[in-house]
matplotlib code that plots the C-alpha trace (Angstrom):
import matplotlib.pyplot as plt

x = [-4.3, -6.1, -5.1, -5.1, -2.7, -0.4, -0.7, -0.5, -1.0, 2.4, 2.3, -0.8, 0.2, -2.6, -0.6, 1.5, 3.8, 5.0, 3.7, 4.8, 5.3, 8.5, 8.4, 5.4, 7.0, 10.2, 8.4, 6.4, 10.4, 11.2, 8.1, 9.2, 12.8, 11.3, 8.8, 11.4, 9.3, 12.7, 16.0, 17.9, 20.7, 18.5, 16.4, 18.1, 17.8, 14.1, 13.8, 15.4, 13.6, 10.0, 10.8, 12.3, 8.5, 7.0, 8.8, 8.0, 4.3, 2.1, 0.6, -2.0, -5.3, -7.2, -10.0, -7.3, -5.6, -2.1, -0.3, 3.2, 4.4, 7.2, 8.6, 12.3, 14.7, 15.3, 12.2, 10.7, 7.0, 4.4, 4.9, 3.5, 2.8, -0.3, -0.3, -3.2, -2.2, -4.6, -3.9, -3.2, 0.2, 0.7, 1.4, 0.9, -2.1, -4.1, -6.8, -4.5, -6.0, -3.6, -3.6, -5.0, -4.6, -1.1, -0.3, 2.7, 3.3, 6.8, 6.0, 9.2, 10.8, 9.3, 5.7, 3.8, 0.6, 0.9, 2.3, -1.1, -3.7, -2.0, -2.5, -5.8, -7.4, -5.9, -7.1, -10.3, -11.1, -9.7, -12.2, -15.3, -16.1, -17.6, -14.3, -12.2, -14.3, -14.1, -10.4, -10.0, -12.0, -10.8, -9.6, -6.2, -3.8, -6.4, -9.6, -8.1, -6.8, -10.3, -12.0, -9.6, -10.4, -14.1, -13.8, -11.4, -13.7, -16.8, -18.8, -17.2, -14.1, -12.6, -10.1, -8.6, -5.0, -3.9, -6.5, -5.2]
y = [14.0, 10.7, 7.1, 6.5, 9.9, 7.7, 4.4, 4.2, 0.7, -0.7, -0.2, -2.4, -6.1, -8.3, -11.1, -10.9, -13.9, -13.4, -15.9, -13.9, -10.0, -9.6, -11.0, -8.9, -5.1, -6.8, -7.4, -4.2, -2.1, -3.9, -2.7, 1.1, 0.6, -0.8, 1.9, 4.6, 5.6, 4.8, 5.0, 1.3, 2.3, 3.9, 0.5, -1.6, 1.6, 2.0, -1.6, -1.5, 1.6, -0.1, -3.2, -1.8, 0.2, -3.3, -4.6, -2.4, -3.5, -5.0, -3.2, -6.2, -4.1, -6.5, -8.1, -9.1, -5.8, -4.8, -1.4, -1.3, 2.4, 4.6, 8.2, 8.3, 11.2, 9.6, 10.5, 13.7, 12.8, 10.1, 7.0, 3.7, 0.0, -2.0, -5.8, -8.4, -12.1, -14.4, -17.3, -15.2, -13.5, -14.3, -10.6, -11.2, -9.5, -7.8, -10.6, -12.8, -13.9, -13.7, -10.6, -10.3, -6.5, -5.1, -1.3, 0.0, 3.4, 6.3, 9.7, 12.0, 12.6, 15.6, 15.5, 14.0, 15.1, 14.0, 10.8, 10.5, 11.5, 9.3, 6.1, 7.4, 7.5, 4.7, 2.7, 4.2, 2.9, -0.2, -0.9, -0.7, -4.3, -4.0, -2.0, -4.4, -7.6, -5.8, -5.7, -9.2, -10.9, -8.1, -10.0, -7.9, -4.8, -2.4, -3.5, -3.2, 0.4, 1.3, 0.5, 2.2, 5.2, 5.3, 4.6, 7.9, 9.6, 9.1, 11.8, 10.5, 11.4, 8.3, 7.4, 11.6, 10.9, 14.5, 17.5, 20.3]
z = [-4.0, -3.9, -3.6, -7.4, -7.7, -6.0, -7.7, -11.5, -13.7, -13.1, -9.5, -9.0, -8.7, -9.2, -7.8, -5.2, -5.1, -1.1, 1.6, 4.4, 5.0, 4.3, 1.2, 0.4, 1.0, -0.7, -3.5, -3.4, -2.7, -6.1, -7.8, -6.6, -7.8, -11.4, -12.1, -11.1, -7.7, -5.5, -6.7, -7.2, -4.6, -1.9, -1.9, 0.6, 2.9, 2.2, 2.8, 6.5, 7.6, 6.4, 7.9, 11.4, 11.5, 10.7, 13.3, 16.1, 15.2, 12.5, 9.8, 9.2, 10.3, 9.7, 6.9, 4.8, 4.8, 5.4, 5.2, 5.2, 5.1, 6.4, 6.1, 4.5, 3.4, -0.1, -1.4, -2.2, -2.9, -1.3, -3.4, -3.3, -4.2, -4.2, -4.3, -4.0, -3.2, -3.9, -1.5, 1.2, 3.0, 6.8, 8.5, 11.9, 11.7, 14.2, 13.6, 12.6, 9.4, 5.9, 4.3, 1.0, -0.1, 0.6, 0.3, 0.6, 1.0, 1.6, 2.8, 2.9, 6.2, 8.0, 6.3, 9.7, 8.4, 5.3, 6.5, 9.0, 6.1, 4.0, 6.8, 7.8, 4.6, 2.9, 6.2, 5.6, 2.2, 2.7, 5.4, 2.7, 2.8, -1.0, -2.2, -0.5, -2.2, -5.4, -5.8, -4.6, -7.4, -10.2, -12.9, -13.5, -12.7, -15.0, -13.8, -9.9, -10.6, -12.0, -8.7, -7.0, -9.2, -9.0, -5.3, -5.3, -7.1, -4.6, -2.7, 1.0, -0.4, 1.4, -0.7, -0.3, 1.2, 1.3, 2.2, 0.7]

ax = plt.figure().add_subplot(projection="3d")
ax.plot(x, y, z, "-o")
ax.set_aspect("equal")
plt.show()
């Protein structure tokens, strides 16, 4: 499974309106409801789990990247949404810099290895400066998804989310 297996065109938001990490998380969760990845009645419970995780330690990992994530028994497969903020979001990042790229993902409860592999591989991919720059300058969601797919198919396998 690769990052592009998690994301569809509809789950890539090229113009997040959020000004802080809480708004960014809400915007991405709204997208997951709209795209049918999480049930509307589960939205608030899932938001609470993600925000609880985020409160314990910011997932703003530096380099303008935030990776809010959580595990929940309210989903049955790994789901996610990717957003880009052109002006940057205050994410309380480790490097105190605004976040421009936010990858929210959820993993089914009890799949600890999958959760760790997903987080590690997304972080590794987003650590690539050229990849980040390409995403930040892409004109639209279609171009952003193509960049993700192109990097997912690379020989390094950096975008592999779960090794089977």
